C-alpha positions as CSV (number, residue, x, y, z in Angstrom):
1,M,117.2,103.4,155.7
2,K,117.7,106.8,156.6
3,G,118.0,107.3,160.0
4,T,115.0,108.7,161.4
5,R,114.7,109.4,165.2
6,L,113.9,112.4,166.4
7,T,114.4,114.1,169.8
8,D,112.3,115.5,171.7
9,R,113.1,119.1,170.0
10,Q,113.8,118.1,166.8
11,H,110.2,116.0,167.0
12,E,108.5,119.8,168.6
13,V,109.8,121.4,165.5
14,L,108.4,119.1,162.8
15,Q,105.3,119.2,164.6
16,K,105.3,123.0,164.3
17,I,105.8,123.5,160.9
18,R,103.1,120.9,160.0
19,E,100.5,122.8,161.9
20,Y,101.5,126.1,160.4
21,V,101.2,124.4,157.1
22,E,97.9,122.8,157.3
23,R,97.0,126.3,159.3
24,C,97.9,128.9,156.3
25,G,98.6,126.4,153.6
26,V,102.7,127.9,153.3
27,P,105.5,127.8,155.6
28,P,106.5,129.2,158.6
29,S,109.1,131.9,158.3
30,R,112.7,131.8,160.7
31,T,111.0,133.9,163.1
32,E,107.8,132.8,162.8
33,L,109.3,129.2,163.9
34,A,111.6,130.5,166.5
35,Q,108.7,131.7,168.3
36,S,106.7,129.3,168.4
37,V,109.4,126.9,169.9
38,G,110.0,129.6,172.4
39,L,113.3,130.4,170.8
40,T,114.8,133.9,170.9
41,F,116.5,133.7,167.7
42,P,115.3,133.0,164.2
43,T,119.1,131.6,163.8
44,A,118.9,129.7,166.7
45,V,116.6,127.3,164.8
46,K,119.1,127.0,161.9
47,T,120.0,124.0,163.8
48,H,117.1,121.5,164.3
49,L,116.1,122.4,161.1
50,E,119.0,121.1,159.5
51,A,119.2,117.9,161.5
52,L,115.5,117.5,160.1
53,E,117.1,117.6,156.6
54,R,119.3,114.7,157.5
55,K,116.8,112.5,158.7
56,G,114.9,112.9,155.9
57,W,111.8,114.6,156.8
58,I,112.0,118.3,155.5
59,E,113.8,119.6,152.5
60,L,115.2,123.1,152.9
61,K,115.6,125.4,149.7
62,P,118.2,127.8,149.9
63,G,117.8,131.6,150.1
64,M,114.4,131.8,151.1
65,D,113.3,132.5,154.6
66,R,109.9,130.4,153.4
67,G,111.8,127.9,151.8
68,I,111.1,124.8,153.7
69,V,109.4,121.7,152.1
70,L,107.7,119.2,154.3
71,L,108.7,115.5,153.2
72,R,106.4,112.1,154.4
73,E,103.7,114.5,155.3
74,G,101.8,110.8,156.1
75,T,104.3,109.6,158.0
76,P,103.4,109.9,161.9
77,V,106.5,111.0,164.3
78,F,107.3,109.5,167.3
79,D,110.4,107.7,168.4
80,V,111.0,103.8,167.0
81,S,112.3,103.2,171.3
82,T,108.0,103.5,172.3
83,L,107.4,101.6,170.7
84,P,106.9,98.0,171.0
85,T,107.4,95.2,169.0
86,V,105.9,92.4,167.0
87,P,108.2,89.2,166.4
88,A,108.5,88.4,162.6
89,G,109.8,84.3,163.5
90,A,109.1,82.2,166.3
91,P,106.6,83.7,168.4
92,A,107.8,85.6,171.7
93,L,106.6,86.3,175.3
94,A,104.1,89.0,175.2
95,D,106.1,91.3,178.4
96,E,104.0,93.9,179.7
97,T,105.3,96.6,177.5
98,A,103.9,94.2,174.2
99,A,101.2,92.8,175.5
100,S,98.8,96.7,175.4
101,F,99.5,97.3,172.6
102,R,98.9,101.4,172.2
103,V,98.9,104.5,170.2
104,P,101.7,107.0,169.4
105,G,100.9,110.2,170.1
106,Q,100.9,112.0,166.7
107,L,98.7,109.4,164.2
108,S,98.9,109.5,160.2
109,K,94.9,110.5,159.1
110,R,95.9,109.5,155.7
111,I,96.6,105.6,156.6
112,H,93.1,104.3,155.2
113,P,92.0,102.0,157.0
114,Q,93.2,103.9,160.1
115,A,95.9,101.8,162.5
116,D,95.2,101.6,165.9
117,F,98.7,101.1,166.8
118,Y,101.9,100.5,165.5
119,V,104.6,98.1,166.3
120,V,108.1,97.4,164.8
121,V,108.8,94.0,163.2
122,R,111.6,91.7,164.7
123,G,112.6,88.9,162.2
124,D,112.8,88.0,159.4
125,S,109.9,85.5,158.4
126,M,107.6,88.4,156.6
127,D,110.3,89.8,154.8
128,L,108.6,88.2,151.1
129,V,105.9,90.7,151.5
130,G,108.0,93.8,152.1
131,Y,108.3,93.3,156.1
132,N,111.5,94.1,157.9
133,S,113.5,93.4,161.0
134,N,113.3,97.1,162.3
135,D,110.0,98.5,160.3
136,I,107.2,99.9,161.3
137,V,104.1,98.4,160.5
138,A,100.9,99.8,161.4
139,V,97.7,97.8,162.8
140,R,93.9,98.0,163.0
141,R,92.2,95.4,165.5
142,N,90.2,93.0,164.0
143,P,89.4,89.6,164.8
144,E,88.0,88.3,161.8
145,P,90.4,88.8,158.7
146,T,90.3,87.5,155.5
147,E,92.5,85.0,153.4
148,G,95.9,86.4,153.0
149,D,96.0,89.4,155.8
150,V,98.7,90.1,157.8
151,V,98.2,89.5,160.4
152,I,99.2,89.8,164.5
153,A,98.2,86.8,166.3
154,R,98.5,85.8,170.4
155,I,98.7,82.4,170.8
156,D,99.0,81.6,174.7
157,R,100.9,84.8,176.1
158,E,103.3,84.8,173.0
159,I,102.4,86.7,169.8
160,T,103.6,86.4,166.7
161,L,103.2,88.5,162.7
162,K,102.4,85.8,160.1
163,C,100.1,85.9,157.0
164,F,96.6,84.2,157.8
165,H,95.4,81.4,156.1
166,R,92.3,79.3,157.0
167,P,92.4,75.8,155.3
168,A,89.0,75.0,156.8
169,P,85.9,76.0,159.4
170,D,88.0,74.5,162.4
171,R,91.0,74.9,161.5
172,I,93.7,78.5,160.6
173,E,97.4,78.2,159.7
174,L,99.6,81.3,160.1
175,Q,102.4,81.0,157.7
176,P,105.7,83.1,157.1
177,R,106.8,84.2,153.8
178,S,109.7,83.9,154.3
179,S,113.3,83.9,152.2
180,N,114.2,82.3,154.9
181,G,113.0,78.0,155.3
182,E,114.0,77.6,159.0
183,H,110.5,79.2,159.5
184,E,107.7,76.9,159.5
185,T,103.6,77.4,159.6
186,I,102.0,77.8,163.2
187,V,98.3,75.2,163.1
188,I,95.8,76.1,165.1
189,D,92.7,74.4,166.0
190,K,89.9,77.0,166.2
191,T,88.5,74.4,169.0
192,T,91.2,74.9,171.6
193,G,93.5,76.5,173.4
194,D,93.7,80.3,174.4
195,W,94.6,82.5,171.1
196,E,93.2,85.5,169.3
197,I,93.9,87.3,166.1
198,V,94.7,91.2,167.4
199,G,94.6,92.9,163.7
200,V,95.0,93.2,160.4
201,V,98.5,94.5,158.9
202,V,97.4,97.9,156.8
203,G,100.4,99.5,155.9
204,A,104.0,100.0,157.0
205,M,106.5,103.2,157.5
206,I,110.2,104.1,157.6
207,G,111.0,102.1,155.1
208,A,108.6,98.8,154.9
209,R,107.1,98.2,151.3
210,P,103.1,98.1,152.3
211,T,101.3,95.1,150.2
212,A,97.2,94.3,150.4
213,G,97.9,90.3,151.4
214,C,99.8,87.1,151.0
């Protein structure tokens, strides 16, 4: 997986490129791009463009002033370190950051159904369906998942990422899908305890392999 974390300046440059392409249908020239981010000389933007290319966000065409090809056009851009995490393993305490799931400033409109928030996976309990530690998953709030959905669940003050299974009307199982045999199914009696299904995974980004279910 390529390193994709961007500095604030790189983020700004990438967003300006995207906005220009959406507005004009072609990439900006170096001069136009430099002006849009407050740089005096076109050559000053070169370092940022090369960094974006190294990190896999754009491709630069040699000898072309507008030779900027956008990659990952459906991928929101944000600093991974600002996102809350969700354990793909034993449930972990939901601290204030993880409990107050939030939407990053730049959201992809190409994910359908559109995500309500993004979280970083920690652990390997869902690796067999393509969600690995440090992947980012897009989640839509939905308290009524269907059989086989990958969900984020809260049990008391702990959260976890698991596969949803309802073997009986009053019983729910949160099942791992892992190459690690140490992970166990979590059984919930719907009539007791403090729990909820926070949301359903609708996609994944930056190296994760999306799946429709389990």
